[in-house]
PyMOL Python script that loads the backbone (N, CA, C, O; Angstrom):
from pymol import cmd

cmd.read_pdbstr("""\
ATOM      1  N   MET A   1       8.258   6.779 -18.450  1.00  0.00           N
ATOM      2  CA  MET A   1       7.034   7.243 -18.563  1.00  0.00           C
ATOM      3  C   MET A   1       6.414   6.429 -19.625  1.00  0.00           C
ATOM      4  O   MET A   1       5.216   6.151 -19.571  1.00  0.00           O
ATOM      5  N   ALA A   2       7.215   6.014 -20.637  1.00  0.00           N
ATOM      6  CA  ALA A   2       6.819   5.466 -21.818  1.00  0.00           C
ATOM      7  C   ALA A   2       5.962   3.982 -21.463  1.00  0.00           C
ATOM      8  O   ALA A   2       4.996   3.507 -22.060  1.00  0.00           O
ATOM      9  N   LEU A   3       6.754   3.416 -20.179  1.00  0.00           N
ATOM     10  CA  LEU A   3       6.110   2.124 -19.780  1.00  0.00           C
ATOM     11  C   LEU A   3       4.628   2.504 -19.420  1.00  0.00           C
ATOM     12  O   LEU A   3       3.655   1.830 -19.757  1.00  0.00           O
ATOM     13  N   CYS A   4       4.576   3.728 -18.656  1.00  0.00           N
ATOM     14  CA  CYS A   4       3.485   3.855 -18.402  1.00  0.00           C
ATOM     15  C   CYS A   4       2.118   4.010 -19.302  1.00  0.00           C
ATOM     16  O   CYS A   4       1.025   3.531 -19.000  1.00  0.00           O
ATOM     17  N   TRP A   5       2.411   4.761 -20.440  1.00  0.00           N
ATOM     18  CA  TRP A   5       1.514   4.744 -21.423  1.00  0.00           C
ATOM     19  C   TRP A   5       0.915   3.667 -21.735  1.00  0.00           C
ATOM     20  O   TRP A   5      -0.273   3.359 -21.633  1.00  0.00           O
ATOM     21  N   GLU A   6       2.212   2.844 -22.304  1.00  0.00           N
ATOM     22  CA  GLU A   6       1.831   1.841 -22.893  1.00  0.00           C
ATOM     23  C   GLU A   6       1.026   1.018 -22.270  1.00  0.00           C
ATOM     24  O   GLU A   6       0.092   0.441 -22.826  1.00  0.00           O
ATOM     25  N   TYR A   7       1.433   0.862 -20.660  1.00  0.00           N
ATOM     26  CA  TYR A   7       0.522   0.016 -19.631  1.00  0.00           C
ATOM     27  C   TYR A   7      -0.814   0.301 -19.753  1.00  0.00           C
ATOM     28  O   TYR A   7      -1.643  -0.609 -19.768  1.00  0.00           O
ATOM     29  N   LEU A   8      -1.206   1.773 -19.867  1.00  0.00           N
ATOM     30  CA  LEU A   8      -2.508   2.128 -19.605  1.00  0.00           C
ATOM     31  C   LEU A   8      -3.202   1.913 -20.981  1.00  0.00           C
ATOM     32  O   LEU A   8      -4.378   1.572 -20.859  1.00  0.00           O
ATOM     33  N   HIS A   9      -2.697   2.047 -22.438  1.00  0.00           N
ATOM     34  CA  HIS A   9      -2.759   1.449 -23.528  1.00  0.00           C
ATOM     35  C   HIS A   9      -3.160   0.193 -23.756  1.00  0.00           C
ATOM     36  O   HIS A   9      -4.141  -0.104 -24.438  1.00  0.00           O
ATOM     37  N   SER A  10      -2.462  -0.537 -23.227  1.00  0.00           N
ATOM     38  CA  SER A  10      -2.820  -2.236 -23.119  1.00  0.00           C
ATOM     39  C   SER A  10      -4.127  -2.629 -22.151  1.00  0.00           C
ATOM     40  O   SER A  10      -4.955  -3.511 -22.378  1.00  0.00           O
ATOM     41  N   LEU A  11      -4.075  -1.723 -21.008  1.00  0.00           N
ATOM     42  CA  LEU A  11      -5.484  -1.909 -20.158  1.00  0.00           C
ATOM     43  C   LEU A  11      -6.764  -1.659 -20.831  1.00  0.00           C
ATOM     44  O   LEU A  11      -7.743  -2.403 -20.791  1.00  0.00           O
ATOM     45  N   HIS A  12      -6.641  -0.263 -21.606  1.00  0.00           N
ATOM     46  CA  HIS A  12      -7.859   0.418 -22.224  1.00  0.00           C
ATOM     47  C   HIS A  12      -8.232  -0.813 -23.508  1.00  0.00           C
ATOM     48  O   HIS A  12      -9.358  -1.242 -23.760  1.00  0.00           O
ATOM     49  N   ILE A  13      -6.978  -1.193 -24.176  1.00  0.00           N
ATOM     50  CA  ILE A  13      -7.297  -2.352 -25.125  1.00  0.00           C
ATOM     51  C   ILE A  13      -8.201  -3.708 -24.524  1.00  0.00           C
ATOM     52  O   ILE A  13      -9.187  -4.295 -24.968  1.00  0.00           O
ATOM     53  N   SER A  14      -7.287  -3.913 -23.190  1.00  0.00           N
ATOM     54  CA  SER A  14      -7.575  -5.264 -22.855  1.00  0.00           C
ATOM     55  C   SER A  14      -9.030  -5.288 -21.997  1.00  0.00           C
ATOM     56  O   SER A  14      -9.784  -6.252 -21.868  1.00  0.00           O
ATOM     57  N   LEU A  15      -9.143  -4.306 -21.605  1.00  0.00           N
ATOM     58  CA  LEU A  15     -10.365  -4.095 -20.861  1.00  0.00           C
ATOM     59  C   LEU A  15     -12.108  -4.673 -21.812  1.00  0.00           C
ATOM     60  O   LEU A  15     -12.792  -5.676 -21.602  1.00  0.00           O
ATOM     61  N   PRO A  16     -12.267  -3.787 -22.606  1.00  0.00           N
ATOM     62  CA  PRO A  16     -13.118  -4.330 -23.617  1.00  0.00           C
ATOM     63  C   PRO A  16     -13.021  -5.448 -24.251  1.00  0.00           C
ATOM     64  O   PRO A  16     -14.035  -5.937 -24.748  1.00  0.00           O
ATOM     65  N   ARG A  17     -11.702  -6.122 -24.372  1.00  0.00           N
ATOM     66  CA  ARG A  17     -11.469  -7.012 -25.083  1.00  0.00           C
ATOM     67  C   ARG A  17     -11.863  -8.286 -24.306  1.00  0.00           C
ATOM     68  O   ARG A  17     -12.348  -9.172 -25.009  1.00  0.00           O
ATOM     69  N   ILE A  18     -11.727  -8.589 -22.758  1.00  0.00           N
ATOM     70  CA  ILE A  18     -11.786  -9.596 -22.069  1.00  0.00           C
ATOM     71  C   ILE A  18     -13.722  -9.500 -21.536  1.00  0.00           C
ATOM     72  O   ILE A  18     -14.336 -10.505 -21.176  1.00  0.00           O
ATOM     73  N   SER A  19     -14.233  -8.372 -21.598  1.00  0.00           N
ATOM     74  CA  SER A  19     -15.462  -7.957 -21.572  1.00  0.00           C
ATOM     75  C   SER A  19     -16.479  -9.119 -22.739  1.00  0.00           C
ATOM     76  O   SER A  19     -17.687  -8.937 -22.891  1.00  0.00           O
TER      77      SER A  19
END
""", "prot")
cmd.dss("prot")
cmd.show_as("cartoon", "prot")
cmd.util.cbc("prot")
cmd.orient("prot")
């Protein structure tokens, strides 16, 4: 479950960073 949370967090931070 921890991986899922970490993955989501990474996506949320990566999304605005790539934009």
